[in-house]
N, C-alpha and C positions, 0 to 999 in steps of 0.2 A: 056439868061435865066439862072437863078441859079438852079443847081441841089443840092438836100439836102441829106446829109448822116447824119441821126440823130441816136444817140446811147444813151441808158439809162443805168446807173448803179444804182442798187437797185430801179429801177423805170421802169414800162412798159410804153412805149411811145404809148399813145392812139391816135386815129384819131384826137381828139379835140386838144391834145398837138401838134401833127404834123402840123395840119392846122394852128394853132396859130403861131407857129414858122415860117412856110413858108410864112404866110401873112405878119408878121412883118418884117422879115429879107429880104423877097423877095422885099420889097420896095427899097432896096438899089440898085437894078438893074439900076435905073436911073443915078447912079454915074458912072457905068462902063458898058455901052451899047456895047462898042467895044470888050468886052471879051465874046465870044460866048459860051464858055464851063466852066463858073465859077462853082466851087463846094464849098458849105458851109459845113464844118465839124462841127457838133454840138454834143456836149456831155453834157448830163444832169445827175447829180449825186445827190441823196438824202443821207442825213446823219441821224444817229439815233436820233439827236435832232431836226429833222424835217426841217433842213435847207436844201436848194437846191442850188447847184453850176451849173451854165450854162457856158460853154466854147464854143466860136464860132471862127473858123479859116476859112478865105476865101483867099486862095493863088491866086494871080493874076500875071500878066506877070512881072511887075517890083516892086511889093510890096505885102506884105501879111497883110491882115486886121485880127486883133485878139483882142478879148475882153473876159473878164470873169467877172462874178458877182455871189455873194452869197446873197441869200435872203430867208426869210421864206416863201414867196409867189412865186411859180413858175412862174406865169404870170407876176407879177411885176418885177421879175428878167429878164424875156425875154424883157420887155419893156425897162429896164435900159440898157441891152445889145445893143438893137436896137439904143437907144440914143447915146451910146458910138460909135458904128460903123458908125452912120450917121455923127457924128461930124468929125470922122476921115476920112470918105469918101469924105466929102465936101472939105477937105484940099488937096486932091490928085489932 
């Protein structure tokens, strides 16, 4: 099971944002079931030009998964991060 540590800079992490991140990134568990205490460190930052940067780091036993994305739409950025991490995870 992945435990999430989600932090927001210039943004309040609402339950809706938290649930969306946990739902999307949580699907990666199928790639590393043998890691019982995986922690996903998620940082969401908004800028004055309304762009949002999402960074996700998941340290595992022999590898660290990391991806970042900048997008005007927070939810689209989370989807892009999920796609990047899924591609990387499938290669492990």
